[in-house]
N, C-alpha and C positions, 0 to 999 in steps of 0.2 A: 757622900760621895759628890762632886761638883758636876753639873751637866756637861756634856762635850761641847767644845767650841762651836758656834753655829757654822763655821765653813767645814768643820769635820763632819758634823751631822748632815749639812748638806750634800758634802760628798757620799757618805753611808748611803743617804737615801736614793742618789743618783745611782750608785752602785746596784742598790737593789732592784730599782725599777728598770735598769739597764739589761740586768741578768736574767730576767724574766722570759723564759721560752727561748726557742731556736730560731735563728734565721733562716726562712726558707725560700730558695729559689725555685721558679717554675718556668720551665720552656714551653713555648707555644702558649703564651699566657694572654695573647689578645683576643683568641676566639674559641668556639666550642668547651669541650671540658676544661681547658687551660685556664680561660676566662671565668668559669665556675669556680673552680678551686681557688684562683688568686683572690677572687672575691671573697671567699669562705675564708681563707686563711686571713685576709687583711682583716677582717671583722672578729677575729678569735682572740680571745684574752691569754689563750696560750702560746701566741704566737709572737715574737719580738719584732720581726720585720719581714715584709715579703719584697722578694726581689724578682721582677718580673723581666721575661727575656722573649723577646719576638721579633719579626721582620716589621712590624709596626707598631705603635702604640696603642694600648687597649683603654678601656675605661674606667678602670680601677685607681682612681688617683692616689690612693693611700698606698700603694704599692711603688717600689724605685724602679724604674724603668731602665731598661738597656734595647737598644733596638739594633740587633744583627742576625744573622744566620746562625744557627746553631753547629754549622760545620766550620764555622771560622776559628781557627784556634785561639784568637783573641777572646774568644769566651772566658778562658782561665781567668783572666783579670777580672772580669765582671763577677764571677764565683766567690773571689777572695771574700772572706768573711762569711760566707754561707757556712750552716751546719748541714743542710739538707738539700739536695736536688730533687725536684719531682720533673721528670723528664716526659713531656707530653708533645712535644712538637715531631708529631708524626704525620704521614701522608698515607691516609687508606682511601682515598677516593676512589671510586669504581672507574671514572672516567680518566684516570690519571695513566700515562703510559708505564707499563710495568716495569720497564729497566730503568726509567727515570724516578719512579717511586721506590724502589729497592736502593738505587743510589743514594738517594735523598734520607732513606729510613736508616741504612745501615750507617754510613759514613756520620749521620747527625749522631747517634748512639755512641758510636766508636769515639768522636770527638767530645760528646759530653762526658763520657766515663773518664776519659783521659784528663780532660780540662779538670774534672772535681778532684781528681786525684792530685793532681798539680797545686790545686788552690788550695788543698787542706781539708776539703769536704769529707765528713766522715760517714754518709750515707747517700745513696742515689736509689731512688724509687722509679721502677719501670713499669709501664702499663701496656700489657699484651692482650692476651683474651683467653678465654676457657677453650677457644676453637684450638690451641696448641695441643690439646690432649687428644684430638683427633673425633672424629665422629664414626664410631665401627659398631657391626652389628652385636658384637659379644662385650661392649662396654657393661661394666657394672652400673647400675642405677641406685644411688648416686656414684660418680668417681670419687675416689679418695684425691684430697689435693695432692698427695704423695704420688699419686699413678704416674706411668710411665707417659711420656709424650710422645703418641703415635700418629700425629698428624703429618700429612706429607705437604708438599709446596704445591699442592695442585689447586688449592680455594684462593680466592682473591686475598692477597696481603700475607697468608699465613706463612709463606716461607720467610717473608720479613719479619715477622713475630717470633718464628724459631731461631732465626740468626741472632736477633737483638737478645733472646733469652742467653742463647750460648754466650753471646759477648759479656752479657751480666755475671754469667758463671765464672767466666776467665777473669774477669777485671779483680776481684780480690788477690786472686793468685797473682797477677801481676802487680797490683799496688796493694800490699798489706797496710791493713788500717782502714780500708775503703769497705764498706758493706753496702750490699745490693739487696733490695727488697723487690719482689715482682708481685704485680697486682692483676689479677687474670678476671675480668669481669665475663658473664654469660651474656646473652644477647642483649646488646646495649640499645636503650630507647629512651628518647627525648631530645628530640632535635637532631636526630642521626640519620645517616642514610647509607646502608649497607646492603648487601646482597639479601641479608635474612629480612631486614625491614620492608625491602621491596617485595618479597614473597606475599606479603599482606596487601599489597597495592594489585593484586592481579584478581581478574573477574572470577577466577575460580583458584583454589588452592591446590596445586598440584601434589599429588600423593603417588609416590611410586610403589607399585604392587609388590606385596611383602615385605615392605619396610615399618618400622615402628618408630615413627618420629616421638619426641618429647621435646617439651619446650620449656626452658627455665629462662627468665627474663632479668635485667638489670637497670633499674632506672638509673639516669645519669647523677640524680641527686645522691642516691645511694653510694654510686661509685665514688663520688667526691668527698664523702663522709669517710668512704674506707680509706680514700688517699691521704685524707687530714690524719687517719688514726696511724697511717705507714708514717707521715713526715713527723709526727711526734712521738715515734718510736712506742707505739701502743701495741704492735704487732709487726713482725717482721719476717724473714724468710719468705717462702713462695705461698702464697694463697689466692683462692677464688673469691668472688664476691657477687652476689646476687639474690634474688629472692629465695625464701625457703620452699622447699619442695618444687614441683614441676606440673606441667600440664600434659596429658595426652591430646594425641592429635584430634579425637572425638570431642573432648571438651573445648578445644581451639575453636572447632567448627561449629560447635552448639554457641559459644560465647560470642564469636563473629557474625554468625549467620551466613558465612561464605561457604558454599557448598565446594565441595572436593571434585577434582578430575583426576581418576586414576590411570596410569599408564604402565606398560611393562618397564621394566629397569631398563633393559636393552634399548628400546624405543627413547626414553626420556633421556638417558645419559647419552646416547648415539646423536639426539637431536641437539641438545646442549653443546655438544662438542663441536657438531659441526657449524651451528649458528654464532659460537664465539669464534670460531677458526676463520669464518668469512667476515668478522667484523659488525654482525648484526646486533650482538648483545656483549655487554661489558663482562658478564660472570662466565667463568669457564666451568666446565662440567663438574671439577671438584666442589664447587659451591653446594651443589645437590645433595652432596651427603650428609651435610649439616641439615638438610630438612627430611633427610631419611632415617638416619640412626641417631642413638640417644648418645648425647655429651653434657647430660646434666651434672653439675660438680656439688659436693660438699661445700660448706662455708664454715665449717668448725672452727677454724683458726681464728676467724673475725668473733664467731660467737664466743669461743673461750676469753678472748680479748673484753668482753662486754660489750660488742658491737651488735646491734640488730638493725635489719633492714625495714625503712620505713613504709616500702611498698610492697604487694603482694603482686603475684605473677598476673591474678584476675585484673587488678589494676592497672598494671602497666600494660597491658594487652589493649585495655580499654583506651588509656592514651593513644597508644599506636595507632590504633583504629581511627581515633579522631584527627591525628596527625595527618594520616594517609587519605583522608577525605578529597576527593577531586583529583587525585593522582590515579594513572592507569598504566600498569605495567605488564608487559606479557615477556615471558622468558627472560626477565632481568632487565628489558629494555624500557624504558620510561618512554610513554607515548604523549605527543601534544594534544592539545583538544581536539586539532583535525582528525587525529588518529583515533581518539577515544573510542568513537562510535564503531570501529573496526574491532574493538577489543574482544567483544564476544564472538565475532566472526574467526578472529586469530586463535582463539581457545578452540573452537569447535575443528578449526584445519588442523591444529595439533592433535586433536583427538581423532580425527579421521587418518593422519599421517599414522597414528599408533595402530589403528584398524587395520590399515592398508598393510602394515608391517606383520602384524600377526598374521594376517591370510597369505601373505607372500611366505611365510617360513612352513605353512601348514601345508601349502601347495608343494613345496620343495620336499617335505618330507614324504608327501605321497606320490612324488616323481612326475607332478603335472605341470 
């Protein structure tokens, strides 16, 4: 048999090379997790092309960049030819106005889901948080990935994440042929700034009396590898990602060397609510629940797909403690250098307020 014509052979080789792997679009690609994932996908032999979308150009030159707001319906044209979209353009900044944050997060997700369907994309990957399960005293340890989502909108950004998940569940019904995968990381560490990472910037670790805190972390590198698994369709549906196992509060205190400050529940929650209401702290009282009650999750679905975390809880905690060196936070409010020397006094003041409240209640019971 004669060999194929050189032009035919070249065409076959081109077809083989260009059919390798999916075209993956990443929103929020210029910074944070989006930038890390974009870089990772661009270096992968399993990905054909990376389309990067953000309001500014990032540093990954191998990606094809489109500069626009994810709420712009024109994004549909930019997604044409993509097989998968990983939507990471979310605003979860503690300092952002809550109404503006919700408007951006919800509208952005709605637009991306609709645009992806219109562009013929067959899979959208959404990233929320294991916080959507809720932190409650009767939670199983660990929670099944199929556990009911019992969170409320009382913690920072959690209402947005619950709405994003609701949009994700509705999308396949509204757009047959569109699949939605939801990734729920545990406490995220690695260049992040959240109410939960700020917990470790305090001079004392606030522990609410009678609570049982448990800690499960997720390093951003492990999150990116899990998102890559989702983009390559090695795992689908709704799944959690984080380190194996968890740490009890006593282990965290021993590993960190930070002592606890224990307060009655009513005092801690009441003070947090008042401080947030008058604008002194960015974190609402609902954030405290995630430092009081367990919300550890199983990562069984990723394990079944062959994924393993590279980081342990102990290693991630050590990195977090290195990151927060020099930062000083009291009741969720980050203090400047001039305020840092007052941090210990502020903690003592909170403790005194707690003691005074206990005394007042005791006096009322005795009728004094």
